ZASE-487435 format. One record per atom (N, C-alpha, C): chain; residue in one letter; x, y, z negated; atom name; residue number from 1. Coordinates in nm, 4 decimals, padded with zeros to 6 digits, always signed. Example, Ala and Ser with C-alpha at 12.3 -4.5 7.8 and 13.67 -1.06 7.14 Angstrom:
chaine_residu_xx_yy_zz_atome_num
A_A_+01.3190_-00.5690_-00.7800_N_1
A_A_+01.2300_-00.4500_-00.7800_CA_1
A_A_+01.3200_-00.3300_-00.7800_C_1
A_S_+01.2850_-00.2250_-00.7080_N_2
A_S_+01.3670_-00.1060_-00.7140_CA_2
A_S_+01.2900_+00.0030_-00.7870_C_2
***
This chain:
chaine_residu_xx_yy_zz_atome_num
A_M_+00.4753_-00.5569_-01.0866_N_1
A_M_+00.5798_-00.6043_-00.9912_CA_1
A_M_+00.6837_-00.4925_-00.9806_C_1
A_F_+00.6412_-00.3728_-00.9483_N_2
A_F_+00.7353_-00.2657_-00.9288_CA_2
A_F_+00.8271_-00.2410_-01.0518_C_2
A_D_+00.7623_-00.2510_-01.1702_N_3
A_D_+00.8442_-00.2280_-01.2977_CA_3
A_D_+00.9478_-00.3344_-01.3085_C_3
A_Q_+00.9303_-00.4504_-01.2711_N_4
A_Q_+01.0223_-00.5629_-01.2887_CA_4
A_Q_+01.1166_-00.5770_-01.1686_C_4
A_M_+01.0778_-00.5459_-01.0485_N_5
A_M_+01.1505_-00.5900_-00.9317_CA_5
A_M_+01.1851_-00.4706_-00.8384_C_5
A_A_+01.1514_-00.3515_-00.8648_N_6
A_A_+01.1604_-00.2383_-00.7686_CA_6
A_A_+01.3025_-00.2302_-00.7126_C_6
A_K_+01.4025_-00.2588_-00.7800_N_7
A_K_+01.5385_-00.2356_-00.7246_CA_7
A_K_+01.5740_-00.3471_-00.6212_C_7
A_S_+01.4978_-00.4544_-00.6218_N_8
A_S_+01.5325_-00.5623_-00.5218_CA_8
A_S_+01.4259_-00.5776_-00.4108_C_8
A_I_+01.3429_-00.4705_-00.3998_N_9
A_I_+01.2455_-00.4695_-00.2934_CA_9
A_I_+01.2736_-00.3481_-00.2012_C_9
A_D_+01.2732_-00.3857_-00.0661_N_10
A_D_+01.3049_-00.2808_+00.0302_CA_10
A_D_+01.1783_-00.2264_+00.0902_C_10
A_A_+01.0708_-00.3057_+00.1012_N_11
A_A_+00.9457_-00.2679_+00.1680_CA_11
A_A_+00.8401_-00.3520_+00.1082_C_11
A_I_+00.7093_-00.3065_+00.1364_N_12
A_I_+00.5954_-00.3796_+00.0859_CA_12
A_I_+00.4977_-00.3986_+00.2037_C_12
A_M_+00.4119_-00.4970_+00.1783_N_13
A_M_+00.2999_-00.5194_+00.2680_CA_13
A_M_+00.1744_-00.5185_+00.1880_C_13
A_V_+00.0778_-00.4290_+00.2167_N_14
A_V_-00.0510_-00.4163_+00.1360_CA_14
A_V_-00.1567_-00.4779_+00.2189_C_14
A_A_-00.2122_-00.5862_+00.1571_N_15
A_A_-00.3286_-00.6553_+00.2206_CA_15
A_A_-00.4248_-00.6908_+00.1111_C_15
A_A_-00.4463_-00.6015_+00.0225_N_16
A_A_-00.5424_-00.6172_-00.0866_CA_16
A_A_-00.6836_-00.5572_-00.0461_C_16
A_S_-00.7689_-00.5394_-00.1466_N_17
A_S_-00.9049_-00.4830_-00.1156_CA_17
A_S_-00.8795_-00.3484_-00.0483_C_17
A_D_-00.9677_-00.3143_+00.0548_N_18
A_D_-00.9494_-00.1939_+00.1399_CA_18
A_D_-00.9282_-00.0718_+00.0618_C_18
A_H_-01.0131_-00.0563_-00.0444_N_19
A_H_-01.0078_+00.0809_-00.1195_CA_19
A_H_-00.8840_+00.1033_-00.1931_C_19
A_T_-00.7928_+00.0007_-00.2040_N_20
A_T_-00.6686_+00.0122_-00.2791_CA_20
A_T_-00.5425_+00.0376_-00.1885_C_20
A_H_-00.5637_+00.0286_-00.0590_N_21
A_H_-00.4445_+00.0380_+00.0284_CA_21
A_H_-00.3714_+00.1616_+00.0143_C_21
A_A_-00.4337_+00.2757_+00.0174_N_22
A_A_-00.3577_+00.4026_+00.0110_CA_22
A_A_-00.2886_+00.4154_-00.1251_C_22
A_G_-00.3579_+00.3856_-00.2298_N_23
A_G_-00.3019_+00.3999_-00.3596_CA_23
A_G_-00.1679_+00.3220_-00.3831_C_23
A_V_-00.1723_+00.1996_-00.3326_N_24
A_V_-00.0541_+00.1091_-00.3423_CA_24
A_V_+00.0570_+00.1656_-00.2527_C_24
A_A_+00.0214_+00.2076_-00.1344_N_25
A_A_+00.1225_+00.2593_-00.0412_CA_25
A_A_+00.1833_+00.3852_-00.0947_C_25
A_V_+00.1025_+00.4790_-00.1553_N_26
A_V_+00.1579_+00.6033_-00.2138_CA_26
A_V_+00.2578_+00.5684_-00.3253_C_26
A_H_+00.2167_+00.4789_-00.4115_N_27
A_H_+00.3078_+00.4335_-00.5229_CA_27
A_H_+00.4371_+00.3876_-00.4683_C_27
A_A_+00.4297_+00.2961_-00.3746_N_28
A_A_+00.5557_+00.2353_-00.3137_CA_28
A_A_+00.6465_+00.3379_-00.2548_C_28
A_I_+00.5840_+00.4294_-00.1780_N_29
A_I_+00.6556_+00.5315_-00.1054_CA_29
A_I_+00.7318_+00.6245_-00.2031_C_29
A_T_+00.6669_+00.6646_-00.3131_N_30
A_T_+00.7311_+00.7439_-00.4101_CA_30
A_T_+00.8504_+00.6703_-00.4926_C_30
A_L_+00.8448_+00.5334_-00.4753_N_31
A_L_+00.9587_+00.4611_-00.5275_CA_31
A_L_+01.0705_+00.4333_-00.4281_C_31
A_G_+01.0413_+00.4814_-00.3024_N_32
A_G_+01.1423_+00.4676_-00.1947_CA_32
A_G_+01.1342_+00.3394_-00.1199_C_32
A_K_+01.0112_+00.2912_-00.1118_N_33
A_K_+00.9861_+00.1636_-00.0398_CA_33
A_K_+00.9065_+00.1902_+00.0840_C_33
A_H_+00.9473_+00.1188_+00.1970_N_34
A_H_+00.8705_+00.1336_+00.3235_CA_34
A_H_+00.7428_+00.0656_+00.3045_C_34
A_A_+00.6352_+00.0975_+00.3776_N_35
A_A_+00.5001_+00.0292_+00.3552_CA_35
A_A_+00.4426_-00.0139_+00.4924_C_35
A_Y_+00.4022_-00.1362_+00.4930_N_36
A_Y_+00.3278_-00.1966_+00.6049_CA_36
A_Y_+00.1847_-00.2255_+00.5466_C_36
A_V_+00.0845_-00.1631_+00.6020_N_37
A_V_-00.0416_-00.1599_+00.5391_CA_37
A_V_-00.1488_-00.2172_+00.6395_C_37
A_Q_-00.2317_-00.3164_+00.5953_N_38
A_Q_-00.3354_-00.3617_+00.6745_CA_38
A_Q_-00.4450_-00.2655_+00.6899_C_38
A_K_-00.5229_-00.2826_+00.7998_N_39
A_K_-00.6373_-00.1894_+00.8167_CA_39
A_K_-00.7370_-00.2030_+00.7084_C_39
A_S_-00.7850_-00.1137_+00.6445_N_40
A_S_-00.7861_+00.0341_+00.6762_CA_40
A_S_-00.6746_+00.0925_+00.5892_C_40
A_L_-00.6085_+00.1891_+00.6499_N_41
A_L_-00.4889_+00.2505_+00.5822_CA_41
A_L_-00.5512_+00.3464_+00.4723_C_41
A_T_-00.6436_+00.4329_+00.5115_N_42
A_T_-00.7048_+00.5217_+00.4149_CA_42
A_T_-00.8538_+00.5254_+00.4290_C_42
A_H_-00.9204_+00.5898_+00.3294_N_43
A_H_-01.0637_+00.6078_+00.3285_CA_43
A_H_-01.1056_+00.7534_+00.3320_C_43
A_S_-01.0038_+00.8403_+00.3447_N_44
A_S_-01.0410_+00.9848_+00.3488_CA_44
A_S_-00.9303_+01.0582_+00.4221_C_44
A_V_-00.9613_+01.1804_+00.4586_N_45
A_V_-00.8628_+01.2637_+00.5257_CA_45
A_V_-00.7570_+01.3002_+00.4278_C_45
A_Y_-00.7943_+01.3267_+00.3019_N_46
A_Y_-00.6962_+01.3567_+00.1911_CA_46
A_Y_-00.5914_+01.2482_+00.1756_C_46
A_E_-00.6367_+01.1220_+00.1684_N_47
A_E_-00.5402_+01.0153_+00.1655_CA_47
A_E_-00.4474_+01.0063_+00.2789_C_47
A_S_-00.5016_+01.0275_+00.3915_N_48
A_S_-00.4123_+01.0211_+00.5168_CA_48
A_S_-00.3173_+01.1418_+00.5151_C_48
A_R_-00.3554_+01.2559_+00.4790_N_49
A_R_-00.2606_+01.3653_+00.4711_CA_49
A_R_-00.1590_+01.3445_+00.3622_C_49
A_L_-00.2019_+01.2960_+00.2502_N_50
A_L_-00.1040_+01.2693_+00.1377_CA_50
A_L_+00.0007_+01.1665_+00.1784_C_50
A_L_-00.0364_+01.0590_+00.2508_N_51
A_L_+00.0592_+00.9640_+00.3026_CA_51
A_L_+00.1550_+01.0299_+00.4061_C_51
A_S_+00.1010_+01.1045_+00.4934_N_52
A_S_+00.1868_+01.1797_+00.5916_CA_52
A_S_+00.2875_+01.2653_+00.5157_C_52
A_K_+00.2484_+01.3427_+00.4294_N_53
A_K_+00.3460_+01.4251_+00.3485_CA_53
A_K_+00.4468_+01.3518_+00.2679_C_53
A_L_+00.4028_+01.2453_+00.2124_N_54
A_L_+00.4956_+01.1679_+00.1278_CA_54
A_L_+00.5954_+01.0954_+00.2200_C_54
A_T_+00.5549_+01.0394_+00.3329_N_55
A_T_+00.6522_+00.9743_+00.4189_CA_55
A_T_+00.7556_+01.0677_+00.4707_C_55
A_E_+00.7239_+01.1925_+00.4923_N_56
A_E_+00.8178_+01.2920_+00.5322_CA_56
A_E_+00.9112_+01.3279_+00.4221_C_56
A_K_+00.8550_+01.3509_+00.3041_N_57
A_K_+00.9373_+01.3965_+00.1849_CA_57
A_K_+01.0364_+01.2764_+00.1475_C_57
A_Y_+00.9913_+01.1573_+00.1369_N_58
A_Y_+01.0764_+01.0439_+00.0950_CA_58
A_Y_+01.1475_+00.9695_+00.2059_C_58
A_K_+01.1267_+01.0167_+00.3344_N_59
A_K_+01.1890_+00.9579_+00.4508_CA_59
A_K_+01.1636_+00.7998_+00.4599_C_59
A_M_+01.0375_+00.7634_+00.4405_N_60
A_M_+00.9990_+00.6248_+00.4444_CA_60
A_M_+00.9118_+00.5946_+00.5633_C_60
A_A_+00.9264_+00.4789_+00.6135_N_61
A_A_+00.8407_+00.4374_+00.7313_CA_61
A_A_+00.7173_+00.3709_+00.6842_C_61
A_T_+00.6057_+00.3951_+00.7560_N_62
A_T_+00.4808_+00.3329_+00.7333_CA_62
A_T_+00.4230_+00.2767_+00.8601_C_62
A_Q_+00.3519_+00.1752_+00.8506_N_63
A_Q_+00.2813_+00.1117_+00.9729_CA_63
A_Q_+00.1507_+00.0606_+00.9244_C_63
A_M_+00.0504_+00.0766_+01.0092_N_64
A_M_-00.0732_+00.0115_+00.9830_CA_64
A_M_-00.1092_-00.0875_+01.0935_C_64
A_D_-00.1665_-00.1986_+01.0563_N_65
A_D_-00.1920_-00.3028_+01.1536_CA_65
A_D_-00.3220_-00.3665_+01.1141_C_65
A_N_-00.3837_-00.4442_+01.2107_N_66
A_N_-00.4972_-00.5236_+01.1859_CA_66
A_N_-00.4674_-00.6651_+01.2167_C_66
A_Q_-00.4511_-00.7415_+01.1088_N_67
A_Q_-00.4108_-00.8826_+01.1225_CA_67
A_Q_-00.5324_-00.9592_+01.1721_C_67
A_G_-00.5137_-01.0173_+01.2853_N_68
A_G_-00.6201_-01.0997_+01.3467_CA_68
A_G_-00.5807_-01.2351_+01.3806_C_68
A_N_-00.6703_-01.3115_+01.4406_N_69
A_N_-00.6397_-01.4450_+01.4782_CA_69
A_N_-00.6344_-01.4590_+01.6283_C_69
A_L_-00.5469_-01.5346_+01.6792_N_70
A_L_-00.5402_-01.5651_+01.8190_CA_70
A_L_-00.5960_-01.7063_+01.8519_C_70
A_F_-00.6764_-01.7191_+01.9423_N_71
A_F_-00.7376_-01.8493_+01.9751_CA_71
A_F_-00.6974_-01.8894_+02.1080_C_71
A_D_-00.6616_-02.0191_+02.1200_N_72
A_D_-00.6235_-02.0768_+02.2481_CA_72
A_D_-00.7515_-02.1484_+02.3082_C_72
A_W_-00.8213_-02.0786_+02.3951_N_73
A_W_-00.9476_-02.1350_+02.4474_CA_73
A_W_-00.9141_-02.2315_+02.5587_C_73
***
């Protein structure tokens, strides 16, 4: 997707398998894309520090969230 559409994408949302979240976010950030990542953002302190350094270097915004369901009881 990035190879074909990178110039037309401003931001990404990562909601894939948990162990892939950081890798996809890192790749997007290095391409200059903002990243919205579902929980869990990282699986190690290394991944967390890497994302922090890259967001500062590339001036990209990141956000982590936990998508849940709201029930009307």
